[in-house]
Every structure is written in C-alpha cells, then in structure tokens.
N, CA, C and O atoms as a MOPAC input file, in Angstrom:
PM7 MOZYME 1SCF
protein

 N     54.17200 1   -13.35100 1   -13.70800 1
 C     54.66500 1   -14.33900 1   -14.38100 1
 C     56.20900 1   -15.16200 1   -13.43600 1
 O     56.42700 1   -16.36500 1   -13.58000 1
 N     57.03400 1   -14.35200 1   -12.61300 1
 C     57.73200 1   -15.14300 1   -11.59700 1
 C     57.43700 1   -15.82200 1   -11.10200 1
 O     57.66400 1   -17.01500 1   -11.30000 1
 N     56.77300 1   -15.32300 1   -10.20400 1
 C     55.71900 1   -16.48400 1    -8.95400 1
 C     55.50900 1   -18.20700 1    -9.75600 1
 O     56.07000 1   -19.24700 1    -9.41000 1
 N     54.70000 1   -18.04200 1   -10.68100 1
 C     54.39100 1   -19.08100 1   -11.97900 1
 C     55.65500 1   -19.90800 1   -12.16400 1
 O     55.71700 1   -21.13500 1   -12.09100 1
 N     56.77100 1   -18.96700 1   -12.44300 1
 C     57.78600 1   -19.98900 1   -12.88300 1
 C     59.03900 1   -20.50400 1   -11.31800 1
 O     59.88600 1   -21.32600 1   -10.96900 1
 N     58.38800 1   -19.44300 1   -10.94500 1
 C     59.08800 1   -20.08600 1    -9.46900 1
 C     57.78400 1   -21.46400 1    -8.86600 1
 O     58.02500 1   -22.43900 1    -8.15400 1
 N     56.72000 1   -21.12600 1    -9.35200 1
 C     56.26700 1   -22.42900 1    -9.05600 1
 C     56.29400 1   -23.78100 1    -9.49600 1
 O     56.19800 1   -24.85000 1    -8.89300 1
 N     56.50900 1   -23.36100 1   -11.16500 1
 C     56.97000 1   -25.05800 1   -11.61400 1
 C     58.04900 1   -25.54000 1   -11.33900 1
 O     58.17000 1   -26.73600 1   -11.07600 1
 N     59.00000 1   -24.73000 1   -11.34600 1
 C     60.57000 1   -25.00700 1   -10.30100 1
 C     60.23100 1   -25.41700 1    -9.18000 1
 O     61.22500 1   -25.19800 1    -8.48800 1
 N     59.46300 1   -25.87500 1    -8.54700 1
 C     59.08900 1   -26.49400 1    -7.35800 1
 C     59.14000 1   -27.62500 1    -7.67600 1
 O     59.80000 1   -28.33100 1    -6.91300 1
 N     58.61100 1   -28.20100 1    -8.68800 1
 C     58.09000 1   -29.29400 1    -8.97000 1
 C     57.50700 1   -30.33700 1    -8.01500 1
 O     58.09500 1   -31.41800 1    -7.97500 1
 N     56.55400 1   -30.18100 1    -7.32800 1
 C     55.96900 1   -30.99700 1    -6.20700 1
 C     54.92100 1   -31.41600 1    -6.73700 1
 O     54.13300 1   -31.09500 1    -7.62700 1
 N     55.11900 1   -32.39400 1    -5.82000 1
 C     53.77900 1   -33.64800 1    -7.25800 1
 C     52.55700 1   -33.11600 1    -6.36800 1
 O     52.63800 1   -32.85900 1    -5.16600 1
 N     51.33100 1   -32.98800 1    -7.22100 1
 C     49.86800 1   -32.95800 1    -7.12800 1
 C     49.79500 1   -31.53200 1    -6.01000 1
 O     49.15900 1   -31.65000 1    -4.96200 1
 N     50.32100 1   -30.54800 1    -6.26400 1
 C     50.43600 1   -29.44300 1    -5.98100 1
 C     50.08900 1   -28.56000 1    -7.08300 1
 O     50.73600 1   -28.69000 1    -8.12200 1
 N     49.32500 1   -27.83100 1    -7.03400 1
 C     48.81400 1   -25.91200 1    -7.71600 1
 C     48.83900 1   -25.02100 1    -7.18600 1
 O     47.97800 1   -25.03400 1    -6.30600 1
 N     49.43900 1   -24.07100 1    -7.21100 1
 C     49.96000 1   -23.02700 1    -7.14200 1
 C     49.38300 1   -21.71800 1    -7.35700 1
 O     49.85700 1   -21.05800 1    -8.28200 1
 N     48.30200 1   -21.15100 1    -6.56400 1
 C     47.41000 1   -20.17300 1    -6.47000 1
 C     48.19800 1   -18.94200 1    -6.02900 1
 O     48.73200 1   -19.09800 1    -4.93100 1
 N     48.42300 1   -17.65500 1    -6.65600 1
 C     48.67600 1   -16.39900 1    -6.50100 1
 C     47.75400 1   -15.35800 1    -6.83200 1
 O     47.67800 1   -14.87800 1    -7.96300 1
 N     46.90000 1   -14.92700 1    -5.64600 1
 C     45.67600 1   -13.96100 1    -5.52900 1
 C     47.34400 1   -12.65600 1    -4.95000 1
 O     48.38100 1   -12.70700 1    -4.28900 1
 N     46.33400 1   -11.43100 1    -6.00500 1
 C     46.96400 1   -10.62200 1    -6.16200 1
 C     46.36500 1    -9.25700 1    -4.70500 1
 O     45.21800 1    -8.88000 1    -4.94400 1
 N     46.82400 1    -8.76500 1    -3.73700 1
 C     45.71000 1    -7.82300 1    -3.18800 1
 C     44.47800 1    -7.18200 1    -3.89600 1
 O     44.63100 1    -6.96600 1    -5.09800 1
 N     43.63600 1    -6.94400 1    -3.50500 1
 C     42.89500 1    -5.90900 1    -4.24200 1
 C     42.79900 1    -4.40700 1    -4.28800 1
 O     42.30400 1    -3.62000 1    -5.09400 1
 N     43.71300 1    -4.22700 1    -2.66500 1
 C     43.52500 1    -2.26700 1    -3.06200 1
 C     44.70700 1    -2.14100 1    -3.28300 1
 O     45.76900 1    -2.53800 1    -2.80500 1
 N     44.16600 1    -1.16800 1    -4.54800 1
 C     45.76500 1    -0.09100 1    -4.64200 1
 C     45.83200 1     0.57800 1    -3.23500 1
 O     45.05200 1     0.78600 1    -2.30600 1
 N     47.59500 1     0.89500 1    -3.63100 1
 C     48.20100 1     1.60000 1    -2.90800 1
 C     48.57300 1     2.73800 1    -3.37000 1
 O     48.66300 1     2.66100 1    -4.59500 1
 N     48.94400 1     4.19200 1    -2.81600 1
 C     48.79500 1     5.19900 1    -3.02900 1
 C     50.00200 1     5.42400 1    -4.11300 1
 O     50.98800 1     4.70400 1    -3.95400 1
 N     50.01800 1     6.33400 1    -5.17500 1
 C     51.32400 1     6.96100 1    -5.95600 1
 C     52.04900 1     5.04100 1    -6.92000 1
 O     53.15500 1     4.67100 1    -7.31300 1
 N     50.91300 1     4.51800 1    -6.89700 1
 C     51.28100 1     3.33800 1    -7.74400 1
 C     52.40900 1     2.26000 1    -6.95800 1
 O     53.38500 1     1.78000 1    -7.53400 1
 N     52.05600 1     2.01100 1    -5.58100 1
 C     53.34600 1     1.75400 1    -4.88000 1
 C     52.97800 1     0.25000 1    -4.85300 1
 O     53.86400 1    -0.51000 1    -4.46100 1
 N     51.39500 1    -0.45400 1    -5.33900 1
 C     51.62800 1    -1.73000 1    -5.76300 1
 C     49.91900 1    -1.98100 1    -4.47600 1
 O     49.22500 1    -1.03700 1    -4.09900 1
 N     49.74100 1    -3.09000 1    -4.19100 1
 C     48.53100 1    -3.56800 1    -3.39600 1
 C     48.57700 1    -4.37300 1    -2.14200 1
 O     49.41100 1    -5.16100 1    -1.69600 1
 N     47.26900 1    -3.87500 1    -1.65100 1
 C     47.15400 1    -4.69000 1    -0.17400 1
 C     45.87800 1    -5.36100 1     0.04900 1
 O     44.95700 1    -5.40400 1    -0.76600 1
 N     45.89300 1    -5.99300 1     1.46500 1
 C     44.46700 1    -6.16800 1     1.65100 1
 C     43.69400 1    -5.35100 1     2.32200 1
 O     42.50000 1    -5.17000 1     2.08500 1
 N     44.33900 1    -4.82200 1     3.18800 1
 C     43.87200 1    -3.88400 1     4.68400 1
 C     44.11600 1    -2.38700 1     4.20400 1
 O     45.14000 1    -2.12600 1     3.57200 1
 N     43.39900 1    -1.63200 1     4.43100 1
 C     43.04100 1    -0.10700 1     3.59400 1
 C     44.01200 1     0.43000 1     4.66900 1
 O     43.51900 1     0.53700 1     5.79100 1
 N     45.13200 1     0.73800 1     4.54200 1
 C     46.63100 1     0.80100 1     4.69300 1
 C     46.68600 1     2.49000 1     4.99500 1
 O     46.77500 1     3.02400 1     6.10100 1
 N     46.60600 1     3.14200 1     3.68500 1
 C     46.89800 1     4.46000 1     3.62400 1
 C     44.82800 1     5.25300 1     3.68000 1
 O     43.75700 1     4.68600 1     3.89600 1
 N     45.22900 1     6.92300 1     3.32000 1
 C     44.49300 1     7.36100 1     2.93800 1
 C     44.63700 1     7.64700 1     1.86100 1
 O     45.61100 1     7.02000 1     1.44400 1
 N     44.05400 1     8.51000 1     0.80400 1
 C     44.12300 1     8.60100 1    -0.62600 1
 C     45.35300 1     9.97400 1    -0.58700 1
 O     46.04500 1    10.09800 1    -1.59700 1
 N     45.58500 1    10.99400 1     0.63200 1
 C     46.90700 1    11.50900 1     0.20100 1
 C     47.66400 1    11.54300 1     0.52300 1
 O     48.30100 1    12.51800 1     0.92100 1
 N     48.23500 1     9.18600 1     0.44800 1
 C     48.98600 1     9.26900 1     0.99800 1
 C     49.50400 1     8.53100 1     2.61000 1
 O     50.13700 1     7.50400 1     2.85200 1
 N     48.80500 1     9.76100 1     3.66000 1
 C     49.11400 1     9.18300 1     5.09600 1
 C     48.62300 1     7.97500 1     5.65500 1
 O     47.63400 1     7.58300 1     5.03700 1
 N     48.96700 1     7.21100 1     6.63900 1
 C     48.74300 1     6.26400 1     7.23400 1
 C     47.46900 1     5.76900 1     8.01000 1
 O     47.27100 1     6.35600 1     9.07300 1
 N     46.57200 1     4.79000 1     7.66000 1
 C     45.08800 1     4.91300 1     8.37600 1
 C     46.04200 1     4.17400 1     9.75000 1
 O     46.84500 1     3.24100 1     9.74900 1
 N     45.38700 1     5.31500 1    11.16800 1
 C     46.42300 1     4.87200 1    12.50300 1
 C     45.33300 1     4.20600 1    12.93500 1
 O     44.25600 1     4.32000 1    12.35100 1
 N     45.51600 1     3.35200 1    14.12300 1
 C     44.63800 1     2.14700 1    14.78600 1
 C     43.87300 1     2.99200 1    15.44000 1
 O     44.51000 1     3.83400 1    16.07200 1
 N     42.33200 1     3.08500 1    15.53300 1
 C     41.58800 1     3.77100 1    16.02000 1
 C     39.53500 1     2.92900 1    16.39200 1
 O     38.59900 1     2.67700 1    15.63300 1
 N     39.69600 1     2.81700 1    17.60800 1
 C     38.01300 1     2.32200 1    18.30500 1
 C     37.56700 1     2.80300 1    17.19400 1
 O     37.41200 1     1.81700 1    16.47300 1
 N     37.07400 1     4.32900 1    16.25900 1
 C     35.75100 1     4.32200 1    15.50900 1
 C     36.24700 1     4.10300 1    14.44600 1
 O     35.62100 1     3.15900 1    13.96400 1
 N     37.28700 1     4.53200 1    13.54700 1
 C     37.35400 1     4.25600 1    12.82200 1
 C     37.40600 1     3.04200 1    11.86000 1
 O     38.43300 1     2.80900 1    11.22200 1
 N     36.28700 1     2.26300 1    11.75700 1
 C     36.71100 1     0.85800 1    11.02600 1
 C     36.71600 1     0.38100 1     9.89200 1
 O     36.08100 1    -0.63400 1     9.60700 1
 N     37.65700 1     1.24200 1     8.80600 1
 C     37.87300 1     0.93200 1     7.52500 1
 C     39.35400 1    -0.24200 1     7.49200 1
 O     39.67700 1    -0.73700 1     6.41300 1
 N     39.85800 1    -0.45600 1     8.31900 1
 C     40.72900 1    -1.46000 1     8.62300 1
 C     40.34200 1    -2.71900 1     8.71500 1
 O     40.93600 1    -3.61200 1     8.11100 1
 N     38.95900 1    -3.00400 1     9.73300 1
 C     38.40200 1    -4.06300 1    10.26900 1
 C     37.69300 1    -4.30300 1     8.84800 1
 O     37.72600 1    -5.33600 1     8.17900 1
 N     37.07200 1    -3.14800 1     8.56500 1
 C     35.80400 1    -4.17500 1     6.97700 1
 C     37.12000 1    -4.05600 1     6.29900 1
 O     37.44500 1    -5.10100 1     5.73500 1
 N     37.82100 1    -3.25100 1     6.21100 1
 C     38.78700 1    -3.84900 1     4.71100 1
 C     39.43600 1    -5.27600 1     4.88100 1
 O     39.55200 1    -6.02300 1     3.91000 1
 N     39.92100 1    -5.68600 1     6.33900 1
 C     39.92500 1    -7.28100 1     6.49000 1
 C     38.97900 1    -7.96500 1     5.85900 1
 O     39.15700 1    -8.42500 1     4.73200 1
 N     37.71700 1    -8.11700 1     6.62600 1
 C     36.51600 1    -8.84100 1     6.38700 1
 C     36.08800 1    -8.85000 1     4.86600 1
 O     35.52300 1    -9.73000 1     4.21700 1
 N     36.52900 1    -7.61300 1     4.50800 1
 C     36.76700 1    -7.73700 1     2.16200 1
 C     37.53400 1    -8.83000 1     1.85500 1
 O     37.16300 1    -9.85300 1     1.28000 1
 N     38.85600 1    -8.50200 1     2.35800 1
 C     39.71600 1    -9.73900 1     2.06300 1
 C     39.64200 1   -10.87400 1     2.06500 1
 O     39.79700 1   -11.60800 1     1.08900 1
 N     39.29400 1   -11.31000 1     3.59500 1
 C     38.98300 1   -12.38400 1     3.62100 1
 C     38.13600 1   -13.40700 1     2.80100 1
 O     38.23900 1   -14.62000 1     2.62000 1
 N     37.01700 1   -12.18900 1     2.25500 1
 C     35.96500 1   -12.73400 1     1.40900 1
 C     36.83400 1   -13.05900 1     0.26400 1
 O     37.00600 1   -14.24700 1    -0.01000 1
 N     37.24900 1   -12.38600 1    -0.24700 1
 C     38.38600 1   -12.72300 1    -1.63500 1
 C     38.69800 1   -13.64600 1    -1.42200 1
 O     38.13300 1   -14.54900 1    -2.03900 1
 N     39.77400 1   -14.02100 1    -0.43600 1
 C     40.40500 1   -15.79900 1    -0.50300 1
 C     39.12200 1   -16.85300 1    -0.31200 1
 O     39.13200 1   -17.88400 1    -0.98500 1
 N     38.10400 1   -16.61300 1     0.53600 1
 C     37.50200 1   -17.55100 1     0.39800 1
 C     36.75700 1   -17.37000 1    -0.69800 1
 O     36.62900 1   -18.47500 1    -1.22500 1
 N     36.29700 1   -16.69100 1    -1.20600 1
 C     35.76600 1   -16.96600 1    -3.25700 1
 C     36.61500 1   -17.52100 1    -3.97800 1
 O     36.20600 1   -18.29300 1    -4.84500 1
 N     38.59600 1   -17.19400 1    -3.76600 1
 C     39.13600 1   -18.03500 1    -4.41400 1
 C     39.20900 1   -19.70300 1    -4.20400 1
 O     39.29800 1   -20.46700 1    -5.16500 1
 N     39.16100 1   -20.13100 1    -2.87700 1
 C     39.49300 1   -21.31600 1    -2.30000 1
 C     38.05300 1   -22.16100 1    -2.67400 1
 O     38.17800 1   -23.36600 1    -2.89400 1
 N     36.81200 1   -21.61100 1    -2.74500 1
 C     35.80000 1   -21.91700 1    -3.14000 1
 C     35.66200 1   -22.37400 1    -4.72400 1
 O     34.78500 1   -23.10500 1    -5.18400 1
 N     36.76100 1   -21.75000 1    -5.44400 1
 C     36.07800 1   -21.64400 1    -6.92200 1
 C     37.21600 1   -23.60600 1    -6.78000 1
 O     37.03100 1   -24.82200 1    -6.82500 1
 N     38.32100 1   -22.55500 1    -6.60100 1
 C     39.41600 1   -24.00500 1    -6.54400 1
 C     38.78400 1   -25.08300 1    -6.27100 1
 O     38.98300 1   -25.96300 1    -7.10900 1
 N     37.71000 1   -25.52600 1    -4.94900 1
 C     37.08700 1   -26.52000 1    -5.05500 1
 C     36.36800 1   -26.96900 1    -6.00100 1
 O     36.33100 1   -27.96100 1    -6.73000 1
 N     35.69200 1   -25.83500 1    -5.79900 1
 C     34.51700 1   -25.89200 1    -7.65300 1
 C     35.35000 1   -26.89700 1    -8.55200 1
 O     34.83300 1   -27.93900 1    -8.95300 1
 N     36.36500 1   -26.62700 1    -8.78800 1
 C     37.37600 1   -27.20800 1   -10.29800 1
 C     37.35500 1   -28.43000 1    -9.27500 1
 O     36.60700 1   -29.26400 1    -9.78700 1
 N     37.62700 1   -28.70400 1    -8.58700 1
 C     38.25600 1   -30.34600 1    -8.68800 1
 C     39.00200 1   -30.72600 1    -7.32800 1
 O     39.06300 1   -31.82600 1    -6.78000 1
 N     39.68300 1   -29.21600 1    -6.85000 1
 C     41.07100 1   -29.29300 1    -6.65000 1
 C     40.34900 1   -29.48100 1    -4.75800 1
 O     39.46100 1   -28.91200 1    -4.12200 1
 N     41.50600 1   -30.77800 1    -4.42000 1
 C     41.17900 1   -30.99400 1    -2.90800 1
 C     41.36200 1   -29.82900 1    -1.45700 1
 O     42.22300 1   -28.96000 1    -1.32200 1
 N     40.33600 1   -30.16000 1    -0.59400 1
 C     40.52300 1   -29.19400 1     0.11700 1
 C     41.80100 1   -29.44500 1     1.27300 1
 O     42.54900 1   -28.63700 1     1.82400 1
 N     41.72300 1   -30.48300 1     1.34100 1
 C     42.62300 1   -31.43400 1     2.13200 1
 C     44.29300 1   -30.77300 1     1.82600 1
 O     45.10600 1   -30.44600 1     2.69100 1
 N     44.45300 1   -30.71700 1     0.45900 1
 C     45.25300 1   -30.42500 1     0.34700 1
 C     45.77600 1   -28.89500 1    -0.42600 1
 O     46.65200 1   -28.60200 1    -1.24000 1
 N     44.66300 1   -28.10300 1     0.36500 1
 C     44.82500 1   -26.80600 1     0.52700 1
 C     45.69300 1   -26.04200 1     0.67400 1
 O     45.00100 1   -25.15000 1     0.18500 1
 N     46.67500 1   -25.49800 1     0.92100 1
 C     46.98800 1   -25.17500 1     2.06100 1
 C     47.57300 1   -23.70900 1     2.31700 1
 O     47.89400 1   -23.36300 1     3.45400 1

C-alpha cells in the first residue's frame, strides 16, 4: 500500500507503477527475496560451482519479471515507456 501511495504522489505523466513481490519467502518470516539465499535452517547459501540453487533461482526470478512485462505489454502499456 505504501508503494502505491508513493507512486500516486509522484504524479508522473504517462507513467504506470508496477510493484513485484519477490517470489521466495525468507526463513523466519523475514520477508521475500528474488534468489535463494538461505537454507531452510536459516544458514546462508554460499557461492559454489557445484551448488546451482542460486543460479537456477535467478533464472526463475528473471522469468517472473519477463512474465510481468509481457502482461503489461498485452494490456497495452508501451514497451518503450517501461523502465
């Protein structure tokens, strides 16, 4: 709700505000994130060439954003005015 109010107060012409919630829940109800960052016990997922959870999570997050942008385009919002 606060972000919507912020967008209204900006009062920018020909502008649409789009807020996307990250799809992955953080442990202990700390919020949401775009890329897997923690194991289920709350310990951080470190960088590892053999552990692809973060890379695969980033690909899934990118697809969420692509779908949202396609929906905006289908609804008639101009791609050239999407930032």
